[in-house]
C-alpha distance (Angstrom), angle and dihedral (degrees) to the residues before:
residue distance angle dihedral
X1 . . .
X2 3.68 . .
X3 3.89 143.9 .
X4 3.78 119.4 -116.0
X5 3.87 91.5 -149.2
X6 3.77 110.9 68.5
X7 3.80 92.5 -146.8
X8 3.77 98.0 45.2
X9 3.89 95.9 92.4
X10 3.85 87.7 59.2
X11 3.88 91.6 45.7
X12 3.86 92.4 49.3
X13 3.77 92.2 46.5
X14 3.86 91.9 51.7
X15 3.74 90.8 48.2
X16 3.74 92.7 50.3
X17 3.73 94.6 48.6
X18 3.74 92.9 48.4
X19 3.83 88.4 50.0
X20 3.74 90.1 57.3
X21 3.79 109.3 -84.4
X22 3.84 97.5 127.5
X23 3.94 90.0 177.1
X24 3.65 93.9 62.9
X25 3.89 110.4 138.0
X26 3.72 133.7 179.0
X27 3.79 125.9 -161.4
X28 3.83 120.7 -140.6
X29 3.73 118.8 -150.7
X30 3.80 119.2 -173.8
X31 3.75 145.5 176.4
X32 3.69 88.6 -115.5
X33 3.75 89.7 69.6
X34 3.82 96.8 -101.1
X35 3.84 120.3 148.3
X36 3.84 102.9 177.2
X37 3.79 131.6 169.1
X38 3.83 111.0 -148.5
X39 3.72 122.1 -164.1
X40 3.85 104.6 -136.6
X41 3.75 90.5 -137.2
X42 3.71 90.3 79.8
X43 3.80 88.9 71.3
X44 3.79 88.8 60.1
X45 3.94 99.4 42.7
X46 3.80 120.1 142.2
X47 3.78 122.2 -125.8
X48 3.80 93.3 -92.8
X49 3.86 84.9 65.8
X50 3.80 96.0 49.7
X51 3.84 116.9 123.1
X52 3.87 120.7 -116.5
X53 3.83 91.6 -106.3
X54 3.73 90.6 54.3
X55 3.69 95.2 52.9
X56 3.85 89.9 47.3
X57 3.74 90.2 53.7
X58 3.88 95.5 44.2
X59 3.84 90.8 53.5
X60 3.78 89.4 59.3
X61 3.83 95.2 55.6
X62 3.69 115.8 107.4
X63 3.80 139.0 173.0
X64 3.75 120.4 -8.0
X65 3.78 110.0 -0.1
X66 3.78 131.0 -151.5
X67 3.89 108.1 -158.3
X68 3.82 105.3 -155.4
X69 3.88 117.4 -160.3
X70 3.89 85.7 9.2
X71 3.85 93.8 174.2
X72 3.80 110.1 -174.5
X73 3.71 91.7 -9.6
X74 3.75 104.3 -104.6
X75 3.76 94.7 144.1
X76 3.82 93.6 36.2
X77 3.77 90.3 55.2
X78 3.75 94.2 47.6
X79 3.87 93.4 49.5
X80 3.83 90.9 47.1
X81 3.84 87.6 55.8
X82 3.79 88.8 50.1
X83 3.88 88.9 57.5
X84 3.82 99.3 -101.4
X85 3.71 122.7 141.2
X86 3.73 101.9 -126.0
X87 3.84 134.5 -168.5
X88 3.81 114.2 -166.6
X89 3.85 122.3 -155.6
X90 3.70 121.1 -169.5
X91 3.74 129.9 172.4
X92 3.86 95.6 -150.4
X93 3.76 109.8 75.0
X94 3.84 90.7 -157.7
X95 3.79 89.3 60.2
X96 3.73 93.0 45.7
X97 3.77 90.0 55.8
X98 3.83 90.3 50.7
X99 3.81 88.5 49.6
X100 3.86 90.2 55.8
X101 3.73 93.4 47.4
X102 3.86 90.3 50.5
X103 3.77 92.8 53.8
X104 3.77 108.2 -94.4
X105 3.91 100.9 148.6
X106 3.83 101.6 -154.9
X107 3.74 116.9 37.9
X108 3.81 133.0 161.7
X109 3.85 126.8 -172.4
X110 3.79 95.6 -147.0
X111 3.77 145.0 122.8
X112 3.77 106.2 -106.1
X113 3.79 90.0 -127.4
X114 3.81 89.4 61.1
X115 3.76 97.2 41.4
X116 3.86 120.9 104.9
X117 3.85 129.0 -174.8
X118 3.75 140.6 136.3
X119 3.90 110.3 -66.5
X120 3.92 119.4 -79.6
X121 3.82 131.1 -142.6
X122 3.81 90.6 -135.4
X123 3.70 135.7 26.2
X124 3.89 109.2 -161.4
X125 3.89 119.9 -161.5
X126 3.72 108.6 175.6
X127 3.89 136.1 175.0
X128 3.80 90.7 35.3
X129 3.74 87.2 -43.2
X130 3.90 91.5 179.3
X131 3.68 86.7 63.4
X132 3.76 88.8 91.1
X133 3.82 89.3 63.3
X134 3.76 89.9 71.2
X135 3.80 104.0 -158.0
X136 3.74 139.6 24.0
X137 3.81 88.4 -101.8
X138 3.82 87.1 55.4
X139 3.93 89.3 50.4
X140 3.70 90.4 50.7
X141 3.86 91.3 49.8
X142 3.78 90.3 49.5
X143 3.81 95.0 48.5
X144 3.79 89.9 50.1
X145 3.82 91.6 48.7
X146 3.71 105.0 39.1
X147 3.80 101.4 71.3
X148 3.75 88.1 83.9
X149 3.79 88.5 68.5
X150 3.83 95.3 50.4
X151 3.74 134.0 73.7
X152 3.82 115.2 -119.6
X153 3.79 90.7 -100.4
X154 3.90 94.3 38.6
X155 3.84 128.9 122.1
X156 3.69 141.2 -147.4
X157 3.89 115.2 -135.4
X158 3.78 114.5 -165.6
X159 3.80 142.6 153.3
X160 3.76 130.0 -146.2
X161 3.79 142.8 139.1
X162 3.78 143.0 -164.0
X163 3.86 119.7 -68.0
X164 3.73 103.1 -98.3
X165 3.88 106.4 -137.4
X166 3.83 104.0 -148.7
X167 3.75 101.7 173.9
X168 3.79 142.6 -66.2
X169 3.80 113.7 -8.5
X170 3.83 92.8 -144.7
X171 3.86 104.3 99.7
X172 3.94 109.3 -175.3
X173 3.77 89.1 -153.4
X174 3.82 92.9 61.1
X175 3.81 127.7 51.1
X176 3.75 98.3 -140.0
X177 3.78 126.7 135.7
X178 3.76 112.9 -164.7
X179 3.77 118.1 -156.4
X180 3.87 112.7 -109.0
X181 3.77 105.3 -137.7
X182 3.85 99.9 161.9
X183 3.73 91.8 -143.8
X184 3.81 133.5 118.1
X185 3.86 106.5 -26.6
X186 3.82 92.2 -133.8
X187 3.85 87.5 68.4
X188 3.71 88.7 85.7
X189 3.91 129.5 176.7
X190 3.81 116.0 -130.9
X191 3.83 130.9 -169.4
X192 3.79 121.4 -174.9
X193 3.79 125.6 -149.0
X194 3.79 127.3 -163.6
X195 3.81 126.3 175.7
X196 3.87 91.4 -12.8
X197 3.84 94.6 -51.2
X198 3.81 120.1 114.4
X199 3.76 130.7 -157.7
X200 3.74 122.4 -144.7
X201 3.81 117.3 -93.3
X202 3.77 120.1 -85.1
X203 3.85 132.7 -176.2
X204 3.73 123.3 -93.2
X205 3.78 120.9 -178.8
X206 3.83 125.6 -142.1
X207 3.77 115.7 -178.2
X208 3.75 121.8 -167.3
X209 3.91 114.2 -138.9
X210 3.83 96.2 -101.2
X211 3.86 91.5 49.7
X212 3.80 92.8 48.0
X213 3.90 90.3 49.4
X214 3.66 90.4 49.3
X215 3.81 96.6 50.6
X216 3.76 92.8 42.3
X217 3.77 91.6 52.4
X218 3.83 91.0 49.1
X219 3.78 90.6 53.9
X220 3.84 95.6 46.5
X221 3.73 101.3 -96.1
X222 3.91 132.0 127.9
X223 3.81 111.4 -134.1
X224 3.84 124.4 -160.7
X225 3.78 121.8 -177.3
X226 3.77 103.8 -141.5
X227 3.81 101.6 173.0
X228 3.82 138.7 28.7
X229 3.74 132.2 -173.9
X230 3.76 131.5 -159.7
X231 3.91 92.8 -105.1
X232 3.74 96.0 58.2
X233 3.77 96.0 -94.8
X234 3.82 121.2 135.0
X235 3.71 147.6 175.4
X236 3.85 118.6 -128.2
X237 3.81 131.1 -167.7
X238 3.88 117.3 -151.2
X239 3.80 124.7 -163.0
X240 3.74 135.2 170.1
X241 3.79 118.2 -119.9
X242 3.83 115.0 -99.0
X243 3.72 114.0 -106.0
């Protein structure tokens, strides 16, 4: 049995966990060969469970913050507590409802490309927040469009990393056929499984630092890598040149 909506397994798992099923687990399958079980509690972690790259990114936030792909609000809640005015945008309406229930004050269930608001000082895109852009073309479109949401001296803070190819993407336990595009390896295909039901594959973009810097420069942005970890993950700060 399968879901027709590729992100529905994630949404259903978040709802079940929030309703009390603390053992809720989703399985991530990818064209990069990953087969990873993810305990849903990680999406509800407290600040003492944040990773080093998250803390590095959050320390860079200033002023009015737009949290893109805010999930269940772990970063929005933290930034609210730090005194920031935060606006959270999340594609999954189920996650947006959970955020509201958890105390995030300003939540919008929207695609970031359809979202409008007064400009922000910081746009935050955490937990591979650029993944929702899908492809490098999607990244370029976003970088050309998003200045409308930033003040002239504003910044984008994001994390990402290279797609880690771990082996053959064919998993005999799961009937998934990923498209074979032969393009940039960071333009991965992801399929999510929850309680034996699998959603159709969808795009998830991973961009290594050199690729991000290249595409940022091509669309008019300065890009500074401000944090690296031992697994190839990093945090970047993007700004527009002063006029």
